SEDOZA-305100 format. One record per residue (C-alpha): z, x, y; residue in one letter; residue number from 1. Coordinates in pm, 1 decimal, always signed. Layout:
N
       up     east    north residu num
        Z        X        Y      a NUM
...
//
This chain:
576
       up     east    north residu num
  -2751.5    -14.4  +5563.6      m   1
  -2800.6   +360.5  +5556.2      k   2
  -2571.3   +406.2  +5852.1      k   3
  -2293.6   +209.2  +5690.3      k   4
  -2323.1   +401.1  +5365.2      s   5
  -2310.5   +733.1  +5547.0      s   6
  -2004.4   +623.6  +5742.4      e   7
  -1840.1   +518.9  +5419.3      k   8
  -1869.5   +871.0  +5277.8      r   9
  -1702.6  +1037.9  +5577.1      r  10
  -1352.8  +1183.4  +5525.0      h  11
  -1081.0  +1316.0  +5747.8      v  12
   -994.9  +1670.7  +5640.0      v  13
   -696.4  +1891.6  +5708.8      a  14
   -883.3  +2214.9  +5790.7      w  15
  -1024.6  +2289.5  +6129.6      a  16
  -1378.2  +2377.5  +6026.0      n  17
  -1586.2  +2508.9  +5737.4      k  18
  -1508.0  +2867.4  +5831.7      a  19
  -1138.8  +2805.8  +5764.6      e  20
  -1230.4  +2644.7  +5432.3      w  21
  -1441.9  +2939.7  +5324.9      d  22
  -1173.1  +3186.2  +5429.7      q  23
   -899.9  +3007.5  +5228.1      v  24
  -1129.6  +2995.5  +4924.1      l  25
  -1202.9  +3368.7  +4953.4      e  26
   -834.5  +3455.8  +4989.3      y  27
   -727.9  +3237.4  +4695.9      l  28
   -955.4  +3420.4  +4450.4      y  29
   -884.2  +3764.1  +4594.3      s  30
   -706.2  +4034.8  +4397.3      q  31
   -488.4  +4115.3  +4697.5      d  32
   -151.3  +3940.6  +4674.7      a  33
   -105.1  +3941.4  +5054.3      s  34
   -434.8  +3762.7  +5109.9      l  35
   -347.7  +3508.6  +4837.6      q  36
    -13.0  +3448.5  +5009.1      l  37
   -192.3  +3386.0  +5339.3      t  38
   -416.1  +3128.5  +5169.6      a  39
   -109.9  +2957.2  +5026.0      l  40
    +41.9  +2929.3  +5372.7      h  41
   -272.5  +2764.5  +5502.1      r  42
   -271.7  +2518.4  +5211.6      i  43
    +93.0  +2437.8  +5292.9      s  44
    -23.9  +2346.2  +5643.0      a  45
   -301.0  +2131.1  +5496.6      w  46
    -51.6  +1948.7  +5275.8      k  47
   +163.9  +1874.8  +5582.7      a  48
   -137.7  +1719.2  +5752.9      r  49
   -258.3  +1538.5  +5437.4      y  50
    +86.0  +1404.5  +5343.2      a  51
    +32.8  +1235.2  +5004.0      s  52
   -350.3  +1252.3  +5017.0      s  53
   -388.3  +1620.3  +4930.3      t  54
   -676.3  +1669.5  +4684.0      p  55
   -547.4  +1722.0  +4331.2      v  56
   -768.4  +2026.2  +4279.1      a  57
   -633.9  +2195.9  +4593.4      v  58
   -274.0  +2129.8  +4489.6      d  59
   -327.3  +2261.6  +4134.5      c  60
   -507.3  +2571.0  +4262.5      t  61
   -220.0  +2651.2  +4497.1      a  62
    +36.3  +2616.9  +4214.8      d  63
   -154.3  +2850.9  +3983.2      l  64
   -223.5  +3110.8  +4253.3      v  65
   +145.8  +3108.6  +4344.9      r  66
   +226.7  +3195.5  +3981.1      c  67
    -13.0  +3491.8  +3999.1      q  68
   +146.6  +3612.9  +4324.7      v  69
   +496.2  +3599.3  +4178.2      l  70
   +372.6  +3775.5  +3863.1      d  71
   +259.0  +4087.3  +4057.0      r  72
   +525.2  +4354.0  +4106.8      p  73
   +598.5  +4436.2  +4470.3      g  74
   +415.0  +4129.9  +4599.2      a  75
   +514.8  +4015.3  +4950.2      p  76
   +730.2  +3706.7  +4954.3      g  77
   +860.2  +3764.0  +4605.2      r  78
  +1229.9  +3661.5  +4592.4      p  79
  +1323.4  +3929.2  +4343.1      g  80
  +1243.3  +4070.4  +4002.9      p  81
  +1147.1  +3786.8  +3763.8      l  82
  +1182.7  +3813.4  +3388.5      s  83
   +915.2  +3719.4  +3140.1      g  84
  +1089.5  +3391.6  +3055.0      d  85
  +1100.6  +3293.0  +3423.1      d  86
   +729.9  +3357.4  +3459.7      l  87
   +653.2  +3159.7  +3141.1      v  88
   +836.3  +2860.2  +3284.7      l  89
   +646.2  +2891.3  +3615.9      l  90
   +310.8  +2913.6  +3442.3      y  91
   +404.9  +2628.9  +3210.6      g  92
   +492.9  +2393.5  +3493.6      a  93
   +166.0  +2471.7  +3675.3      a  94
    -49.9  +2428.2  +3364.7      l  95
   +122.2  +2104.1  +3260.3      v  96
    +76.2  +1962.2  +3612.3      r  97
   -289.7  +2063.8  +3608.4      f  98
   -371.6  +1888.7  +3278.0      v  99
   -171.8  +1577.0  +3365.7      n 100
   -304.6  +1538.6  +3721.6      l 101
   -667.6  +1613.1  +3641.8      i 102
   -684.7  +1374.2  +3343.7      t 103
   -474.6  +1103.6  +3510.1      e 104
   -771.2   +957.4  +3697.3      r 105
   -952.8   +900.0  +3368.5      q 106
   -675.4   +703.2  +3204.3      q 107
   -756.2   +333.1  +3190.4      g 108
   -553.7    +35.4  +3081.7      r 109
   -545.0   +172.1  +2727.4      v 110
   -404.8   +522.0  +2689.8      a 111
   -658.6   +775.9  +2565.2      r 112
   -593.0  +1112.0  +2401.6      p 113
   -576.4  +1407.3  +2638.3      l 114
   -817.1  +1602.0  +2417.5      r 115
  -1089.5  +1343.7  +2473.7      r 116
  -1027.6  +1321.6  +2848.1      l 117
  -1021.1  +1699.7  +2884.0      a 118
  -1342.1  +1722.4  +2680.0      g 119
  -1510.6  +1479.7  +2919.7      n 120
  -1428.0  +1720.4  +3203.5      l 121
  -1532.0  +2033.0  +3008.1      n 122
  -1176.8  +2166.1  +3006.8      i 123
  -1127.9  +2405.1  +2712.0      p 124
   -943.8  +2242.1  +2426.5      e 125
   -710.4  +2535.9  +2380.9      w 126
   -577.5  +2476.1  +2734.2      v 127
   -470.9  +2126.6  +2625.7      v 128
   -308.8  +2281.8  +2317.5      d 129
   -126.0  +2523.9  +2546.8      l 130
     +3.9  +2231.2  +2750.5      r 131
   +115.3  +2064.6  +2424.2      h 132
   +308.9  +2378.2  +2325.4      d 133
   +485.8  +2380.5  +2662.2      f 134
   +600.6  +2020.6  +2629.7      t 135
   +663.5  +1974.1  +2256.6      h 136
   +679.8  +2308.7  +2078.6      r 137
   +790.0  +2666.3  +2118.4      k 138
   +701.6  +2823.4  +2454.0      l 139
   +389.6  +3041.1  +2441.4      p 140
   +395.4  +3408.5  +2524.3      t 141
   +341.1  +3541.9  +2875.5      l 142
     +4.3  +3680.4  +2769.9      k 143
   -125.3  +3334.4  +2679.3      w 144
    +18.0  +3191.1  +3002.9      c 145
   -176.4  +3444.2  +3212.6      r 146
   -490.7  +3376.8  +3008.7      k 147
   -456.4  +3001.2  +3057.8      g 148
   -397.2  +3040.5  +3432.2      c 149
   -709.6  +3254.1  +3469.2      k 150
   -924.0  +3006.7  +3269.5      a 151
   -802.6  +2707.8  +3472.5      v 152
   -862.5  +2883.5  +3805.1      l 153
  -1219.4  +2962.4  +3698.3      e 154
  -1267.5  +2600.6  +3598.3      w 155
  -1137.1  +2478.3  +3938.1      l 156
  -1363.5  +2718.5  +4125.3      q 157
  -1668.8  +2601.2  +3932.6      q 158
  -1595.0  +2229.4  +3917.2      e 159
  -1436.5  +2172.4  +4261.3      y 160
  -1444.2  +2453.8  +4515.6      w 161
  -1807.9  +2551.9  +4467.9      s 162
  -1919.2  +2187.8  +4500.2      r 163
  -1779.4  +2138.7  +4848.2      q 164
  -2069.2  +2146.6  +5088.9      m 165
  -1949.4  +1987.7  +5409.1      g 166
  -1584.2  +2079.8  +5398.8      g 167
  -1465.9  +1741.4  +5263.7      g 168
  -1349.3  +1658.8  +4917.1      p 169
  -1628.9  +1577.3  +4676.7      d 170
  -1613.3  +1206.0  +4613.1      e 171
  -1822.2  +1230.3  +4298.3      d 172
  -1576.0  +1482.1  +4150.6      w 173
  -1276.6  +1256.1  +4215.3      d 174
  -1443.1   +945.3  +4079.6      s 175
  -1670.5  +1078.9  +3809.6      q 176
  -1486.1   +880.1  +3543.4      s 177
  -1549.6   +542.4  +3706.5      d 178
  -1864.8   +481.9  +3501.4      g 179
  -1734.3   +622.0  +3173.6      e 180
  -1580.5   +297.8  +3056.3      d 181
  -1904.9   +192.9  +2896.1      e 182
  -1883.8   +184.6  +2518.1      e 183
  -2212.4   +363.0  +2457.1      s 184
  -2131.6   +667.3  +2667.4      s 185
  -1787.5   +701.3  +2512.8      l 186
  -1936.2   +681.3  +2165.8      k 187
  -2189.7   +952.3  +2240.8      q 188
  -1921.5  +1174.3  +2384.2      q 189
  -1699.4  +1120.8  +2081.9      d 190
  -1986.1  +1211.7  +1849.2      e 191
  -2064.5  +1524.0  +2047.6      l 192
  -1701.1  +1630.6  +2048.2      l 193
  -1676.3  +1564.2  +1674.7      a 194
  -1983.2  +1779.9  +1609.6      q 195
  -1848.6  +2061.2  +1823.6      q 196
  -1511.8  +2039.4  +1654.3      k 197
  -1673.7  +2046.7  +1310.9      e 198
  -1881.4  +2351.5  +1403.2      m 199
  -1573.5  +2535.2  +1526.7      e 200
  -1385.0  +2439.6  +1209.6      a 201
  -1677.1  +2561.2   +994.4      y 202
  -1680.5  +2898.6  +1170.9      k 203
  -1304.9  +2924.6  +1138.3      n 204
  -1323.1  +2850.9   +764.0      a 205
  -1585.5  +3119.9   +707.0      r 206
  -1388.0  +3375.7   +905.6      e 207
  -1069.7  +3302.4   +710.3      l 208
  -1245.9  +3323.6   +373.0      l 209
  -1424.3  +3645.8   +464.9      i 210
  -1092.1  +3797.2   +569.8      s 211
   -943.4  +3683.6   +238.0      y 212
  -1225.5  +3851.0    +46.1      e 213
  -1178.2  +4176.4   +234.9      k 214
   -809.1  +4185.1   +146.9      e 215
   -881.5  +4109.9   -219.2      q 216
  -1158.9  +4370.4   -244.2      y 217
   -916.6  +4632.9   -114.9      e 218
   -663.7  +4528.7   -380.2      a 219
   -918.3  +4535.1   -665.6      f 220
  -1106.8  +4846.1   -557.3      s 221
  -1060.0  +5160.1   -763.1      g 222
   -929.7  +4981.0  -1071.9      l 223
  -1089.6  +5047.8  -1411.3      p 224
  -1263.9  +4758.3  -1577.3      e 225
   -997.6  +4699.8  -1844.2      d 226
   -722.2  +4714.8  -1581.0      r 227
   -904.7  +4476.6  -1345.1      a 228
   -916.7  +4207.9  -1611.3      r 229
   -539.2  +4183.0  -1632.5      s 230
   -465.1  +4278.0  -1272.6      f 231
   -308.9  +4006.5  -1055.7      c 232
   -218.1  +4164.4   -720.0      p 233
    +87.7  +4057.0   -529.2      a 234
     -6.6  +3919.9   -185.6      p 235
    +33.1  +4165.9    +99.9      f 236
   +169.5  +4062.6   +437.7      a 237
   -180.1  +4008.2   +580.5      d 238
   -288.9  +3815.1   +274.0      l 239
    +22.4  +3598.0   +289.9      s 240
    -60.1  +3516.2   +650.0      w 241
   -419.2  +3430.9   +553.7      l 242
   -302.8  +3208.2   +269.9      l 243
    -74.6  +3022.4   +509.2      g 244
   -362.1  +2972.4   +754.3      e 245
   -591.6  +2849.1   +476.6      l 246
   -322.8  +2613.0   +349.2      k 247
   -282.9  +2463.1   +696.0      q 248
   -660.0  +2444.3   +736.0      f 249
   -703.6  +2262.6   +403.2      s 250
   -456.9  +1993.1   +507.5      l 251
   -687.1  +1893.8   +793.7      e 252
  -1034.2  +1994.9   +670.1      y 253
  -1015.8  +1995.0   +290.1      d 254
  -1371.4  +1868.4   +245.7      g 255
  -1514.2  +2125.5   +487.2      l 256
  -1322.2  +2407.9   +319.7      l 257
  -1463.8  +2309.7    -21.0      i 258
  -1817.3  +2300.8   +121.9      d 259
  -1776.4  +2655.1   +249.7      v 260
  -1621.4  +2770.8    -77.8      l 261
  -1922.5  +2641.9   -270.9      l 262
  -2161.6  +2849.7    -62.7      e 263
  -2308.4  +3162.6   -214.8      e 264
  -2082.4  +3460.3   -160.5      g 265
  -1754.1  +3280.1   -222.0      f 266
  -1695.3  +3078.6   -541.9      l 267
  -2061.8  +3141.0   -626.0      i 268
  -2069.2  +3521.6   -647.0      p 269
  -2365.8  +3739.6   -574.8      t 270
  -2477.9  +4014.1   -809.9      v 271
  -2339.1  +4275.4   -570.8      e 272
  -1997.1  +4107.9   -569.9      q 273
  -1985.9  +4099.2   -947.4      l 274
  -2076.6  +4467.9   -961.5      d 275
  -1806.4  +4548.9   -707.4      t 276
  -1546.1  +4369.4   -918.0      l 277
  -1683.4  +4534.7  -1236.0      a 278
  -1732.8  +4195.9  -1401.0      c 279
  -1908.0  +4200.6  -1736.1      n 280
  -2155.0  +3914.8  -1700.1      t 281
  -2254.1  +3929.2  -2066.3      s 282
  -1917.1  +3788.5  -2172.2      e 283
  -1883.0  +3408.9  -2173.7      n 284
  -2241.0  +3379.3  -2046.8      a 285
  -2333.8  +3088.2  -2271.4      d 286
  -2463.0  +2814.9  -2035.0      p 287
  -2370.4  +2547.7  -2289.4      a 288
  -2000.3  +2642.6  -2260.9      e 289
  -1966.2  +2842.1  -1936.5      p 290
  -1648.1  +3035.7  -1859.7      r 291
  -1562.7  +3244.1  -1557.0      l 292
  -1521.0  +3621.5  -1584.3      p 293
  -1150.5  +3694.6  -1595.0      q 294
  -1158.6  +3935.7  -1302.5      t 295
  -1350.3  +3694.4  -1081.5      f 296
  -1105.0  +3414.0  -1165.8      l 297
   -807.8  +3632.4  -1073.6      r 298
   -984.4  +3723.4   -749.3      f 299
   -963.4  +3360.5   -626.5      w 300
   -643.6  +3250.9   -800.5      l 301
   -403.4  +3326.3   -507.6      p 302
   -603.6  +3100.4   -277.0      l 303
   -662.9  +2818.2   -524.8      l 304
   -300.6  +2812.7   -635.8      k 305
   -175.9  +2755.2   -281.5      i 306
   -415.6  +2469.2   -196.9      i 307
   -417.2  +2291.4   -534.8      n 308
   -295.6  +1949.1   -423.2      s 309
   -409.3  +1653.0   -638.8      p 310
   -640.6  +1523.2   -365.9      s 311
   -793.4  +1869.1   -317.7      f 312
   -851.1  +1920.0   -692.2      i 313
  -1015.2  +1579.9   -735.2      h 314
  -1236.1  +1633.2   -430.0      l 315
  -1329.3  +1976.7   -562.6      l 316
  -1439.7  +1828.1   -896.7      l 317
  -1644.6  +1557.6   -724.6      e 318
  -1821.1  +1811.3   -504.7      k 319
  -1884.4  +2038.4   -804.3      l 320
  -2056.9  +1757.0   -993.6      f 321
  -2245.9  +1651.3   -679.9      a 322
  -2370.1  +2008.5   -640.2      e 323
  -2483.6  +2011.6  -1004.0      l 324
  -2679.8  +1692.8   -939.7      k 325
  -2862.0  +1857.2   -648.1      l 326
  -2937.3  +2169.1   -851.9      l 327
  -3102.3  +1959.7  -1125.2      a 328
  -3421.1  +1931.8   -915.4      v 329
  -3421.2  +2290.3   -790.5      e 330
  -3587.9  +2582.0   -960.4      q 331
  -3432.4  +2922.2  -1027.2      n 332
  -3081.5  +2783.2   -983.9      s 333
  -2940.7  +2882.7  -1322.5      q 334
  -2698.1  +3135.0  -1171.8      h 335
  -2546.3  +2888.3   -927.7      k 336
  -2539.5  +2605.6  -1183.6      a 337
  -2362.3  +2832.8  -1432.7      f 338
  -2076.0  +2919.2  -1195.6      y 339
  -2040.2  +2564.2  -1065.5      i 340
  -2014.9  +2439.4  -1424.3      s 341
  -1772.9  +2719.8  -1505.2      a 342
  -1543.7  +2624.1  -1215.6      w 343
  -1551.9  +2258.0  -1321.4      a 344
  -1469.1  +2361.0  -1678.1      s 345
  -1183.1  +2580.3  -1555.1      e 346
  -1027.6  +2298.0  -1351.3      v 347
  -1056.6  +2047.1  -1635.4      l 348
   -902.6  +2291.5  -1882.5      l 349
   -606.2  +2341.1  -1648.7      c 350
   -536.4  +1967.4  -1667.9      n 351
   -567.5  +1940.5  -2045.9      s 352
   -261.7  +1888.5  -2261.6      n 353
   -387.9  +1995.3  -2599.4      k 354
   -181.7  +1969.6  -2914.1      f 355
   -219.9  +2336.2  -3004.0      e 356
    -31.3  +2437.0  -2689.6      y 357
   +289.3  +2295.5  -2839.3      h 358
   +315.8  +2576.7  -3094.0      f 359
   +258.8  +2875.2  -2866.1      e 360
   +527.5  +3131.2  -2796.5      t 361
   +686.5  +3191.5  -2457.7      k 362
   +479.1  +3504.4  -2406.6      t 363
   +158.3  +3318.5  -2486.9      q 364
   +252.7  +3032.6  -2256.1      k 365
   +337.0  +3272.7  -1973.8      k 366
     +1.5  +3446.9  -2008.6      a 367
   -181.0  +3113.6  -2018.1      r 368
     +1.4  +2969.2  -1716.5      v 369
    -58.7  +3285.0  -1512.6      r 370
   -434.9  +3230.3  -1517.0      d 371
   -426.8  +2858.1  -1441.3      r 372
   -509.6  +2714.3  -1101.6      i 373
   -234.3  +2454.6  -1143.8      f 374
    +26.5  +2405.8  -1413.3      v 375
   +145.6  +2047.2  -1403.5      h 376
    -87.7  +1767.5  -1506.6      r 377
   -265.3  +1581.8  -1224.6      i 378
   -350.9  +1212.3  -1233.0      q 379
   -724.8  +1214.5  -1166.9      l 380
   -963.5   +923.4  -1116.4      r 381
  -1127.9   +962.4  -1454.9      w 382
  -1378.6   +679.0  -1427.4      q 383
  -1527.3   +833.1  -1112.4      q 384
  -1533.4  +1177.5  -1270.6      l 385
  -1703.2  +1037.4  -1581.1      l 386
  -1975.4   +874.7  -1368.4      s 387
  -2017.8  +1191.7  -1161.7      a 388
  -2049.3  +1403.2  -1476.8      c 389
  -2313.9  +1174.1  -1626.2      l 390
  -2507.1  +1167.9  -1297.4      d 391
  -2544.8  +1548.2  -1305.3      a 392
  -2725.0  +1627.4  -1632.8      p 393
  -2765.0  +1994.2  -1714.7      c 394
  -2724.0  +2223.5  -2013.3      v 395
  -2344.9  +2231.6  -1955.4      s 396
  -2302.2  +1853.3  -1932.2      t 397
  -2209.2  +1796.7  -2302.2      p 398
  -1930.4  +2052.5  -2272.6      h 399
  -1799.2  +1906.6  -1945.2      l 400
  -1831.3  +1552.4  -2074.6      l 401
  -1629.0  +1639.5  -2383.7      r 402
  -1352.0  +1779.8  -2162.6      l 403
  -1347.4  +1464.8  -1951.5      v 404
  -1346.0  +1230.7  -2250.7      l 405
  -1072.8  +1423.1  -2432.7      d 406
   -844.6  +1429.6  -2129.7      d 407
   -885.9  +1074.9  -1994.0      m 408
   -562.5   +889.4  -1927.3      e 409
   -696.8   +580.2  -2106.0      h 410
   -950.2   +721.2  -2353.1      p 411
  -1255.5   +533.2  -2467.9      l 412
  -1286.6   +425.4  -2832.9      p 413
  -1373.4   +706.8  -3068.8      l 414
  -1707.1   +551.8  -3167.7      e 415
  -1804.2   +509.5  -2801.8      t 416
  -1717.1   +870.1  -2724.5      r 417
  -1920.6  +1000.0  -3018.1      e 418
  -2224.0   +795.2  -2918.9      r 419
  -2192.1   +900.7  -2556.3      l 420
  -2175.4  +1267.2  -2653.0      l 421
  -2473.2  +1227.6  -2885.6      q 422
  -2680.7  +1060.6  -2613.5      l 423
  -2580.5  +1332.0  -2369.5      c 424
  -2685.2  +1606.5  -2611.5      s 425
  -3018.4  +1428.9  -2665.7      i 426
  -3082.8  +1398.6  -2292.8      y 427
  -2992.6  +1758.3  -2213.9      t 428
  -3155.7  +1923.0  -2516.8      q 429
  -3360.9  +2240.6  -2484.6      t 430
  -3737.2  +2229.8  -2463.8      e 431
  -3962.7  +2243.9  -2769.7      a 432
  -4075.2  +2593.0  -2679.9      s 433
  -3723.1  +2723.0  -2723.6      e 434
  -3676.4  +2537.7  -3051.2      a 435
  -4002.4  +2669.7  -3191.0      s 436
  -3860.4  +3021.1  -3189.3      r 437
  -3629.2  +2935.5  -3478.2      d 438
  -3729.7  +2989.4  -3838.2      s 439
  -3871.6  +2698.7  -4043.5      p 440
  -3553.4  +2679.7  -4248.2      q 441
  -3345.8  +2644.1  -3930.6      q 442
  -3582.2  +2380.3  -3796.6      q 443
  -3533.4  +2172.3  -4110.4      q 444
  -3156.8  +2180.8  -4063.5      q 445
  -3178.3  +2070.9  -3698.6      q 446
  -3124.9  +1697.1  -3633.3      p 447
  -3410.6  +1477.5  -3516.6      i 448
  -3363.8  +1391.1  -3152.5      y 449
  -3693.9  +1239.3  -3033.6      t 450
  -3938.0   +976.5  -3157.8      l 451
  -4220.7  +1230.4  -3167.1      e 452
  -4027.1  +1461.5  -3398.0      s 453
  -3944.9  +1162.3  -3620.3      l 454
  -4314.4  +1070.8  -3657.1      h 455
  -4399.4  +1434.1  -3720.8      e 456
  -4138.1  +1467.7  -3992.4      k 457
  -4249.6  +1138.2  -4153.0      l 458
  -4609.8  +1256.8  -4151.0      h 459
  -4516.0  +1584.0  -4322.7      h 460
  -4306.4  +1403.5  -4583.3      s 461
  -4591.4  +1167.1  -4675.8      r 462
  -4842.8  +1444.1  -4738.9      g 463
  -5213.8  +1380.1  -4793.5      p 464
  -5168.1  +1072.7  -5013.8      s 465
  -5004.8   +744.5  -4923.1      r 466
  -4653.8   +729.3  -5068.4      p 467
  -4561.6   +460.0  -5314.3      q 468
  -4311.1   +194.0  -5223.3      r 469
  -3967.0   +280.6  -5365.2      p 470
  -3830.5    +16.0  -5599.2      e 471
  -3473.1    +65.4  -5486.4      s 472
  -3544.4     -4.3  -5121.8      s 473
  -3344.3   -298.0  -4990.7      r 474
  -3601.6   -382.3  -4730.4      e 475
  -3881.0   -421.3  -4982.6      y 476
  -3662.7   -623.0  -5218.8      k 477
  -3568.7   -858.3  -4941.2      w 478
  -3935.2   -894.0  -4839.3      a 479
  -4030.8   -976.6  -5200.5      d 480
  -3760.1  -1239.4  -5220.8      a 481
  -3879.6  -1398.8  -4898.7      q 482
  -4240.4  -1405.5  -5019.1      a 483
  -4134.9  -1558.9  -5353.0      e 484
  -3933.3  -1831.1  -5180.1      a 485
  -4221.4  -1911.8  -4946.0      a 486
  -4455.7  -1939.1  -5244.9      k 487
  -4225.8  -2181.3  -5428.2      v 488
  -4181.6  -2405.7  -5122.0      l 489
  -4551.7  -2408.4  -5037.8      r 490
  -4669.3  -2769.8  -4987.6      g 491
  -4313.8  -2909.4  -4955.7      s 492
  -4147.6  -3024.0  -4634.2      p 493
  -3890.9  -2739.1  -4666.4      w 494
  -3970.3  -2390.9  -4548.9      q 495
  -3794.9  -2054.1  -4529.2      v 496
  -3660.0  -1980.3  -4181.0      c 497
  -3790.1  -1637.5  -4067.2      p 498
  -3572.7  -1633.0  -3752.0      d 499
  -3273.3  -1408.7  -3719.8      d 500
  -3001.2  -1675.1  -3709.0      v 501
  -2631.9  -1601.8  -3674.9      l 502
  -2522.1  -1849.4  -3944.7      w 503
  -2153.6  -1795.2  -3881.5      r 504
  -2189.1  -1995.6  -3560.5      n 505
  -2306.7  -2304.0  -3753.9      h 506
  -2089.2  -2520.9  -3983.7      p 507
  -2160.7  -2528.3  -4353.3      l 508
  -2441.9  -2772.6  -4431.8      g 509
  -2585.8  -2779.2  -4079.3      k 510
  -2900.3  -2601.8  -3965.5      v 511
  -2977.2  -2479.5  -3611.1      p 512
  -3105.7  -2756.5  -3386.7      g 513
  -2984.5  -3034.5  -3613.3      q 514
  -2831.5  -3340.9  -3445.2      s 515
  -2510.5  -3505.7  -3554.8      d 516
  -2698.3  -3811.1  -3689.4      e 517
  -2699.6  -3819.1  -4075.5      p 518
  -3048.6  -3970.8  -4067.7      s 519
  -3186.3  -3646.0  -3920.9      s 520
  -3201.7  -3501.5  -4272.0      l 521
  -3410.4  -3795.0  -4405.0      m 522
  -3768.3  -3713.2  -4500.9      l 523
  -4072.4  -3926.2  -4430.6      d 524
  -4183.2  -3940.3  -4793.2      n 525
  -3929.9  -3942.0  -5076.1      y 526
  -3861.7  -4105.0  -5412.6      s 527
  -3538.2  -4214.7  -5576.6      t 528
  -3402.6  -4194.9  -5928.9      m 529
  -3082.8  -4295.2  -6094.0      t 530
  -2833.2  -4052.0  -6232.4      v 531
  -2910.0  -4168.1  -6588.3      f 532
  -3275.7  -4071.0  -6535.8      d 533
  -3178.1  -3716.9  -6433.4      q 534
  -3273.5  -3462.6  -6701.6      p 535
  -2971.4  -3325.4  -6883.0      v 536
  -2949.7  -2994.4  -7060.5      e 537
  -2940.0  -3030.4  -7442.7      p 538
  -2622.3  -2826.7  -7484.3      e 539
  -2427.7  -3032.6  -7232.9      r 540
  -2565.5  -3359.7  -7384.4      d 541
  -2473.1  -3250.2  -7731.8      a 542
  -2124.4  -3163.2  -7624.4      a 543
  -2081.0  -3507.3  -7469.5      q 544
  -2210.5  -3690.9  -7783.5      s 545
  -1998.4  -3486.2  -8021.2      n 546
  -1730.0  -3712.4  -8167.2      p 547
  -1491.8  -3416.7  -8187.6      g 548
  -1506.9  -3343.0  -7819.3      a 549
  -1186.9  -3347.3  -7623.2      a 550
  -1097.6  -3669.9  -7446.4      t 551
   -977.9  -3683.9  -7088.6      p 552
   -628.0  -3548.6  -7065.0      a 553
   -335.3  -3738.1  -6924.4      r 554
   -160.1  -3630.2  -6610.7      t 555
   +179.6  -3723.0  -6473.2      p 556
     +5.9  -3942.8  -6213.9      d 557
   -180.9  -4152.6  -6468.9      g 558
   -499.1  -4154.6  -6677.5      l 559
   -828.4  -4004.8  -6564.4      l 560
  -1144.8  -4218.7  -6543.4      w 561
  -1260.1  -4323.6  -6884.1      n 562
  -1627.8  -4304.5  -6992.6      p 563
  -1685.2  -4668.0  -6903.0      g 564
  -1567.3  -4610.3  -6544.7      d 565
  -1790.3  -4307.5  -6515.9      m 566
  -2094.6  -4507.2  -6630.9      n 567
  -2027.5  -4771.4  -6370.2      k 568
  -2005.2  -4508.5  -6097.4      l 569
  -2321.9  -4329.9  -6206.7      k 570
  -2520.9  -4649.6  -6219.0      s 571
  -2475.5  -4693.1  -5844.3      g 572
  -2575.3  -4336.2  -5742.1      l 573
  -2928.7  -4246.2  -5648.2      q 574
  -3085.3  -3906.2  -5601.5      l 575
  -3370.0  -3826.9  -5360.1      f 576
//
């Protein structure tokens, strides 16, 4: 079995011996154009012997080395002076052939992206992008072509030429993708590539934002404090290029860009940054209604104005509230919580359409619009924002909640909004130690928020003696009436119902739990009496026996019942 397996791995090669192989390899990666040309001639002889079985790596190496030979001035065998465009086309053809031929063996029945296949072979991703530019976009510059050729030749030397031990093509290198069809390995590779791509994108985002800050610091440096407040610099050429790069980056990695922006040193300024911008932190420093310093807002306005798509703004608000929720359990995070709340307030105010804006002048409107991140109203997912705001309780939550409730597309009922704001203010109130600093007169004017304060106030109002029951109290009057009714009905089968019954759900004359049978109201013990035996009030009896009393009146339909008819009817009625 071992003999058969060893015979199976034998290959017929085109070179005479290993010495010839080593010599061609040395000449290919030499800096001497004549030696490289000699190696290319030898490879041409190999290709004649191999016919269509020439190793892909050997063929690609020869194409790229030929481009380097033709790129050197005065090289032997050069047909004539070549322009930069001619060399770009030569390099492009060699690089496109390299990417296509190397990744072709990995393609299965279902086409896979070249980026994934190149990543499996450790080919730099930017080389695949270079190939994409050659085939679908504007041709790259000659500098990038030379850089790509050098990187690919180094890859071929490491992955193919240095692995040849016996002079034959490395079978493992040609067939290393045979076992990669398994789902688990592909999934792991995809996860690894995604992590690497995310790390590169994170570094790129930080570099772009740091470059943006440098340009803005140069624009704001040297300005007096009063001038910096109203200063809105026009973007320079470098800043315009950075804004374009950040705009393109946000289209692909908007969530990652927001995560980097919310790190300390960017939208969350450090003390040193505020001092550099000459921001007066004492202004608008109320944590209950936080507002950004005007200079710091203008510092980031050029960037935020260019990436203020509706999806970006809504994602920014969600991440701001999520960050506030995380800061609720952290200590010494007042500075960060203040600026996160201030940014959320600033975004919500930009989307508000208040009534007082309708009466402003053109100058006032121009000044207001200049300092807004976006001008036109954005349709936000208000229910999600309302839940996110309530899930992040802090001292600024009542203010942010009021902005959300006032600006909702389909507002809640007024009573619901007032109760929600009151509950929010109760939940986010200051501690008792802070309230105790106020004067006694101010404490009396403050509303009662907790059950403990209610008991304490009731205890102080009662004093040392037990207070008397007020006569005008409805509760006590109702209790007295209930006790009097229970006393009257004591010993009878009827009792006062103490349950809280919603009588409007029951028809008149029917009690809860009563069946539809008329006999259900019958008592076990009862007595009867006739109507004539019923006691009659003296005044009513006297009026009936008075001979001058009025007789039944006539109606158009006929006479009413006479006294004789009434006596007959009464004689048949019985009362329980």
